[in-house]
N, C-alpha and C positions, 0 to 999 in steps of 0.2 A: 543284163547283170546289174544288181543293185550297187549304188555307190557305197563306199566305205563311210564309217562314222566321221572320219576326218574330212573327207571330200564333201559330205553333206553339210557340215558346219562351216567349211571354207566357202561353199556356195552361198550360204546365208549371209556370211560376213562380207563377201565380195559384193552382194547385193545391196547391203547397207552402205558400202563405200560408194557404189554408183549413185545411190539415192542422195547422199551428202553432196557428192561432186556435180551431179547432172540434173537431179529432179528438184531438190531443195532450193537452189538458188532461183530457179524459175518461178517458184511459189512462195518466196521468202515473205512477201507482204502478207499473204493468207495466214502463214504460220505465226506471224507477229500478232495478227488479230486474234487467233486462237490461243494464244499463250496465256490469256488472262480470262477467257470466257468461252462458253459453248452455248449454241442455240440450234440444236439438231432439228431437222424437219420431221423426223419419225424415229421411233424405237424399232428395231428390226431384230426379232427373235429367230434364230436358225440353228441348224445343226452344226456340230463342231467339225463335220466332214471337210477334209482338207480341200476338196474340189468346189466348195461353195464359197464365193467370195462376194458378199453383199454389195460393196462398193463397186466391184467391176460389173456385176449384173445390172445394177441400177445406174451405173455411171455416175456415182456421187463422189463428191470431194471430201477431204477431211473436214470433220465438223458437221457433216449433213446427216449422218446416221449414228444413233446411240445403239450399239450392237451388243447383244447378249447371245452367247453360243453354248450349246450343251449337246450331249448325245440324245438324238432324237427330237430336237426342237420341242422339248417338254416345258410345260408351265404347271407347276404343281398347284393343286387347289389351295387357297389361302387357308392358313392355319395348319395345314398337314406338314409342310416343310418349308418354313419361312427362312430360306437360305439365300444363295446368290441370286437366283432368278427372281425371287419375290421382292428382294431388296432392290434389285435393279429396275423392276417394274415401278415400284413405289417412288423411287428417286426420279425416274424418267417423267412420271406423271405429275408428281407433286412439286418437285425441286425444279425440273426443267420445263414442265408445261408442254410436253409434246402433244401434238394433236392426232397423231396417227401411231398405232401400233400393228406392225406386220409380223405374223407368224408364217414362217416360210419352211416347208418341207421339201423333199427333192427325191428325184428317181434314184434307183439303186441304193437306197438307204440301208446301211448295214444294221442300224438300230431296228428297223422295222422288220428286217430279215430275222433278227434275233427275237422279236416279239413273236413271230410265226414259229420259231424253233427254240423254245426256251431252254432245251437241254444243252444248247451251245453255250449257254452262260453259266455252267456249274463252276467253272474256274474263275469267274468274274462276279462275285456276290454283290459287290456295290453296283455294277451296271444292272444286274438283274433287279435289284431293289429299285433303282431309279426308274427302270422301264415299266414298273407296275403302274406308273401314271399313264401308259399307253394301253394298258388292258382293256379299258373301256372300248377303245376303237376295234380291237380284235373281236371283242364280243359282238359289237355292232355288225361288223362284216360277216362273221360266222352265222348269226342268226337271221340276217336279211339278204344274204346272196348264197344260197345253197349250191349254185353251181361252181363256186371257187374250190380249188383243190390245192391251194399253197403254192400255186404256179406264179407266173408274172403278173397275171391279172389280179390275183389276190394280193399280191405285194402292193400294186398300184392303187388298189381300193383302200387297203389298210393305210398307206401313206396319206391319202386324202382324208379318211376318216380320223386319222390321228391328228390332223391339222384342225378338224372341226372339234374334236374332243379338247384340245388345248385352248381353243377359242372360248369354249365353254368354261373351262378351268380359269381362264383369264377373267371373266366376268364375275368370278367369286371373290376377286380382290376389290375391297371397298373402294379404294381410290379410283379403280377403273370403273366400276359399276356406277358410281356417282356421276362421273363425267360422261359416260356414255348415255345415261339416262337424262342428262341435261343438254345433250347435243354438242358437248365441248370436246369429246374424244371419239375417234372412229377406228374400228378394229377391222383387220384384213387378214384373210387366210389364203396363202398362196402354195403352189407346188411348182418347183422348177425342174425342167427336164434338162439333165446335164448334156445329153448328146445333141439336142436340137436347139437348145436355148429358150424354148417355149415355156411360158408360165400360164397355169390356169389358176383362177381365183374363185373362191367360194362366194356364191350369191345367196344371201340369207333369204330373200324374197322367194327365189326359185327353188331353194335347197340343192342347188347343183353347182358344180365347178364349171366355169365358162373361161374362154380365152381372155387373158388380161389385155391383149392388144386389138380387142374388138371395138365396136363403135361406143359402147358403154362400159365404164369401168365397174365390174362386179364389186359389191359391198357386202361385208359380213356383219356390218353394224346393225343391231336391232334399232327399231324406230325409237327416237327420243320421246320421253314422256313429259318432260318439264322444259320450260323456256330457260336458256341460259342466263 
């Protein structure tokens, strides 16, 4: 049985109270340092899905990740929609000087299911318009994996190809392209499995997704062309 609206809000408020009472005092010195500056290790672009918690998955502390979330972990190509995602990328790269950008998709993604079944979005025109940025991934899957039939395997392949597509979009942003070319910025494409906690990462050299916890960390970054 779903909790009522009042119960849902009360749960959130009680959580905040526990944070102030139990968690904050133990990390007060950290929050004092963060009060006037941030120096995140990486930018993390992921889905708005409530089951994905970047700090939990990576065991990061406050201040470690500069997080941007949206439906489908989308990165619009530069110039098409210079809104919140594009602004966050530019700020992270230019102002904060992050060295890594991670685009992270996930299993059982409702956005990817909607890309496979666009008729489900007729009552959500804004979402439908936003997910046009994932259409390239659907085309790649449909034209290169004839055996797919919109089942689970199709969804998994689409989720992976969407990450690759958004990595390609990311490289259209001038601030990103310049620093990647000079070896000052590294990009990564991950897919997180909610049920098992496994992460596979895109390896640009082999063109495949490989386990993140293997002996070598897969990298999606193109080879740098200039000395930093």
